[in-house]
C-alpha angles and dihedrals in degrees: 000000000000090000134070120214115234140167109252090241090059093060094068091233107130116232094004091131089067093053103051092123093054098098096177090053093049091048091053088054094050091252139119131198114266123234086233110083116252097017138098133208116234117206116244125235111280092250093055126080091192127005149169094237139345097283122107089235093059100070118140095181138003138226121258111286093033132090126217116228111217094186138033123247134152106330095343119099128207117257094019129123120227127188099240135137093214140010115274127238111302094029135077134192102245091156117036110263094012130098111209122188112257112158125069114259091253093058129082093194128005149173093227144001097269124100091241093055098074119135095185140004134229102248091201094053132084089264106053100140115095117207124185117187134163112259111251090223094047115021090186091067129059135239102214118186141167110226138185090230135007110258126240114298091030135086130194116251125210090283091049091248112144111245126187120263124225111285091252094058130085091187126007148166097225145002099272127095086241091058096073121131098178132007139237113253096244132122092252099042105030103110122070116214104195095188089071099016090237134140112228139181089239138000117270123249115297089023128097130186124250124213090280092052093251113147108237128186113259108248093191129038119316115225104204096191092063098018089236130145108224117202111202114242104165130162118257091257092051137072130207115251105214093195097052091029093224141100118268133182123265123240114283091252094055128086090188128003150174096222144009099265128089090247092058096071121132095179129015134228114235131292088028120089128207118254111173104310094336136088110221142168120248091257090056097052130084115236097020135095135186115275116245090224101048138031091213099043122091123202127197122252113238118221101018094108095246117113113202101164107269094094130049092230143000118190096173099266142066097231122123124219097050097088098271113070130222088265093050097253124132111259123228114274093024139092125202124205145163095046114145143152088285106030138046128245121265110218127199138172121269095197112109115229122241135208137214134183139214132185122212129209091273090060092249113150117214119193114201123196124210090233140004114295134204094254100160094101097043119116132185092259089064088074118072110202125197135164121217124196146111093299120083092227136015124206114217143135129226118225127211108309113229108215120196135159094259104023141031118201118203116187113208125195115190126207091195134060119261126214097201093252094091124103133206116219122198119193122196098230102191097036093175088068093056103086134138127236089279092051093250109152120240111265094205116081098181137013126208132196136171119251122230121246111269134182114211121205117191119222096257093054091047090054092049093049091046092051093048092044094050091047092049091046091051093047091048092049091049092047092050092048093050094046090048092051092047090051092051100041103027096040094237120158119265093219096096089050093052091043090055092046092050091048094051091045090054089050092051094046091056085086087071091063113098095251125123099235120188111273093238090056093050091046091052094050091057087075088064092060091109088070087075087069089220088142090069110096113245118233117253109233096173095074092240107141095190 
């Protein structure tokens, strides 16, 4: 039974009919010699019990445990054997051991072979949507189909089963009256309102239907009495009255307008001129006067504080030197702003202020500005102070800085000697704060000045000099007194005394020579000042006894 009997010529093997007695050859070809003379037996495919030829799709019967498919459907092919215990969906076992097609190709399972006898659909196929309807001829029975899409008045649920829409909807996305996508063409459900996905008998207020009966928002003016959407299309000399919803003429003074009154003009008819929203004659307008050359030409008044556009500035006067000249032009070094039809210009200088600095003999730095500054917000930390010179560092203290609008005084006290080659540098730290009365920022970022020579004596050296000077002064006073007494009472000559006095005077007066002596030397010589004898009263030769 596992072989099929064929004529040698039907096998396609050339000359096989001459080799029927060659058993090894037949065996190598999967054949055996038939009991019928002149024929061979070809072995069936391994899945077939009996067959028409050796292909798997030529089975006539199957082995136990397999089922023979007598029709093709889905992945199953006619005349093949499959190892199955029961027929799959779409087939049924009408003859034992054979699966015959039963359901329509659109059904997954069914109660009969017709397309309206489906019981489920293949969700992955071209017909996933299951629709169950009563049969028109027999409402007690159902017409159950698998469709590519749900028909009108139905929508697919999560299981792709077609469910009925609301009665107002032609197509929908759910069962509610607010799930409509399109509407039934009836008097009560004709108009589709997309804002709520509803089908209405008419569009709501401010909405009008298009040619497809979709309710669209009115982009013009909605006329409720007629349910019309009016788009304004007025002439240039008209305006659209939103209350009456119609075009009406402008005022006689207006060329174009936004309303019917004289103060609604956008453009004016000659000889009227626009002033705000009005069209007026020259005589009716502030800041204008009639031109001497034309009855219909207005010219602006200079100096009245109203700036209408003819002049570059108008600060309310005809004086020059304040930024706006007598002819209402902006003067050099000034800018004028804020002038309008109702207010005058405010003019201010555009020249940035500058600063310079000097240092006096007391090492006090004075910064002078070219004009008054807004100094109210300045603090001492706004001034960065540094000393430059041959030394790597300079020890000094800064006294209380005196800040005024025109000057800033910075006292400096050094704890080191200065040669006169040093410079003090002051930097304006927060430069944005340094502005003049017109808010022009200071142009100078730093100022520099030379320091005066200065000899510094520390406290220990001052004590030593003072002690030596006082001792020398005391010894000198005692020596003079003793020599003077010896001269008086012992009769000695005064020449040694005068010689000593002359010598010490010469020593003291060396300070008058233009030589830069050490400060400790000059300080010591001050204790010899009594040698000048300035303490001796001078005779009065004028006769004045007072």
